[in-house]
Residue, then its C-alpha position, 0 to 999 in steps of 0.5 A: m113686748t111691743p116696740g112701744g113698750m120697749w121705748r116706754v122703758l128705755r125713754p127715761l134712760v136715754r133722754p138724759r143722754r140725748w146730747a151725747l147721742l147727738r155728738v155720737l151721731a155727728l162723729f159717725l157722719a164725719h167718719s162717713l165723709t172720710v169713707l167717701a173721700a178715699p175712693v174719690l181720691i184713688g180715682r183722681l190718683i189713677d187719672d193723674v198717673r195716666a195723665g203724667t202729672p206726678g205733682a198732682a198724684w203726690w198731692a192725692i197720696g198726701f190727701l189719702v194719708a190725711v184722710a186715713l189718719v182723720g178717719a182712724l181718729l174719728s172711728w176711735l172717738s165715735a166708738r169711745e163716745l158711744a161706749n160712754t153713752v150706751e154702757p151706763v144705760f145697760a147698767e141702769l137697765r139691769e138695776e131697774f130690772v132687778r128693782s122691778t123683779l123684786t116688786l112683782p106680785r108673788s104669783t107672777f114671780e113664782a109663775t115666771g120662775g127664778g131660773d127664767l128671771l136669772t136668765r133675763a138678768s144675766d144672759d139677756v142683759t149680756q146679749l144686749s151689752e155685747n151686741i148693741p155696742l157693736v151693732l149701733p156703730r155699724l148701724l149708724s155708719i151704714a145709714m150715713s155711709s150709704v147716703v153719702i156714697a150714693l150721692g158720690l156715685g151720682a156725682l161721678d155719673w148719674r147712670f151709676l145710680l141705676v145699679l141700685v135699682v137692681v140691688a135694692p129689690l133683692l135686698l128688700l126681699t131678703l130682709r122681708w124674708y128674714l124678718r118674717t122668719v127669725p123673730g119667732a125662732y129667737a123668742s123660742e130660743r130665749h125661752a128654751q134657754a130660760e127653761r134650761g136655766k130653771h132646771l139647772l137652778d132647781t137641781f143645785r138648790a134641791e141637791a140634798t133632796v135629789r140625793a135623799h130621794h135618789l132622783e139623780r137620774a130623773q133630774t139629769e134627764r130633765v136637764r138633758r131634755a131642756s139643754w137639747e131643746h135649747v140646742r134645737w132652737e139655737m141650730r134653727t137660728r144658725v140655719v137662718q143665719n147661714i141662709l141670710l149669708a148666702r143671700t147677701t153674698f148673691v146680692e153683692f155679686a149681682g150688684l158688683v157685676s152690674v156696676l162693672v158692666l155699666g162702668t166698662w160700657v161708659a168707659l169704652n164709649g169715652e163717657a167716663s175716665v178709667g179713674a172715674v170708673t175705678a172710683a165708682v167700683l170702689l164706691f159701690q163696694q163701699v155702699m154695698g158693704p154697708l148694705t149687706e152688712f145691714l142684713m147681717i147685723t139685722d141678725d144681731l138686732q133681732s137677738a138683742s131685740a128678743s133679749l130687750g123684750r124679755i127685760t123690758g117686759v118684766i119692767e113694764t109689768s111691775r110699773p105703777g099705775r096698774d091695778d094692784g088691788a090696793e086703795p088708800a085708806d082714810a087718814g086715821r083708819d086701819l093701817v091695812s084693811l081687807t074687805g071681801v077678799g078672795f084669792s086663788y093661785p093660778g089653776g087652783p081652787e079658791v084659797l081664801k073666801n070673803i075675808d075681812l081683816h083690819l089691822a089697827e095701829g098698835r094692835h096685835v092680830a093672830l091668825v090661827g088654823a090648821t095647815g092649808s087653811g090659808k093663814s100664810t096666803l092671808a099674811l102675804l095679801a096683808a103685806g101686799t106681796l100677793r094681790a087679791g083676786r077680788g075684794i078691796r085692800r086698803t092701806s094708810i101706809p106704804d108697803e115699804q113700811i111693812l116687814s115680814v119674817t117667815q120661817e124661811t130666813h135667808v142669810f146673805a153672804g157677808t158679815l154679821r153686821e152687813n146682814l143686820t143692817l140690811a133694813a137699817p143702813d144707818a144703824g151703828d154698832e151700838d144700835i145693833l148691840d142695843g137692839l140684840r140685847g133688847l131682843g135677848a139675842g146677845n148670843l148671836v154676836s158672842g156665838c160668832p168667832s169675830g163678832l159683828d165682823t164674822r162672815i156668815g152665809h155661803a162659805g162663811h160661818q153657819l148659823s143655826p136655824a134659831a140663830a138665823q131667825q133671831l137675825a131676821l127678828a133683829r132686822v125688823y127690830l132695827a128697821r122699826p116698820r109700822l107693821t110687822i108680819l110674823d108668819e110662823a117666825t119661830a117654827e124652825a126652832g127646836s124645843a130647846d130654842a123655842t122659849g128664847l125665840e118666842a121671847s125675841a119675837r114678842a120683843a120685836i113687835r112690842g109697842r108696834t102693829a103686828l099680824v102673827v101667823a101663830h105656830r104655837l097657840s101661846q103666841a095667839a093668846e098674847c095677841d089682842h085679837i085672834i082670827v080662826l081660819d078653816r078652809g079659807s074662811i073666817v069661822e071665829e074671831g075675838s080675844h083669847e078669853e072671848l073665844l074660850a068662852l065661845g067654846g067653838r073651834y079655837a077652844d077645841l084647838w086650845r084644849i088639845w094644845s094645852a094637853n100636849r104641852 
């Protein structure tokens, strides 16, 4: 992720807080002035003591105490203002990341992997929230203190600035080496961390499969390899950090020796007082400390930059304005239409070929075909979840008005009420109960110990597969989308539940536009139009009666299915 891309993502978050950032900048500038004042006052105190003027010395001590108190207050205020300004940015950045992740094309989401995205949302954001509040105050303090203290050194004696001629090249060479070495190491370390997270997530998600197939050893080995790869890259970054520390220590030592030699020379020649030389040494330590610290916090900045790049990269990828394969449809035309569409998954053969699909308002269209014929892929393209590799997708409704129900229904941890109102937050209890009765799914509430207040999902009341599908259908019923897509939404039901679940599915799409990936041909027969797919191509289409009269592929499927009922 380029700096320009990062800034495009961050700018909308930072711009509303620009005045707050200016206040923070002013507070850090004021704190830098107190840093300058302390060495000067100490040098004045030494000269007053040597001159035998106790009154002036006591005044210097009083000013030192006042400067210390003001400096402490300014340090606290600047840190508080910075936290109040920056922490909301991180919170909004995480929210934007989650929103962007959920709008990614399905192919991109699957290629990236849930483990990688989870690592970005958790570990990478944590890296930012931990590093930036620490780094930014130090960075601002370093920039301002360095300038102010350099001016102070020049005010004592311009020759003290010559020390910077020795120090600056050494610092720049160290910084150049570091910036050339560490970015790739941090990027690789983050990638290894994501791979480790992916394998861990897969292990826990597929625990039952791992046990059933006795894959414990193999899966543990995958996690072990991923963990040690992360350790290897983390150790490499630690080596770079240690070399950086050694180099900064050398630079600081070289600078301190230079200022002591120069200070001793001007003092012995009577060209500066002992107090002035002491102030110069203290000021140099004050300026050298920030400069060497800058090299050290560059490490934190590189770590934060690697994390920021991974987060903003996802946000930038999902931003509108890119070619999503969709064009607006003319008013009054089909809700969704696909023309000449083809699609293939990364690295695989073409799954769909020259597909034409038109979903008119109020019509029910069924997709029929053998497993692997491309039905679910076509449904995902119609929903806008996948982007067509070629061809045109036109819509007259926003994708937010298209809802899908698949055979994989997720039950969120929470109450039954919360799960039902996810897609319809304003629905009241009466709306929910009326909707369930309309679906013929009233037993969904009666089957839960505490009715709508029953906690379901993880560590809660477990719903049967059929009940979970009724829950998904009820969400659609309550949301009232313009287009509903049922992708084998009743496939998980056993024979005992099939009739009731199919009735619920019919109720969910009654009077609405629907695309039905038919698990049972009885569902297709009830639709206005049927499309028969075979190996990614449309081989037949028409009404149930027309296709039976045609005596082709659909008629054969219907005859076989009817015989086995």
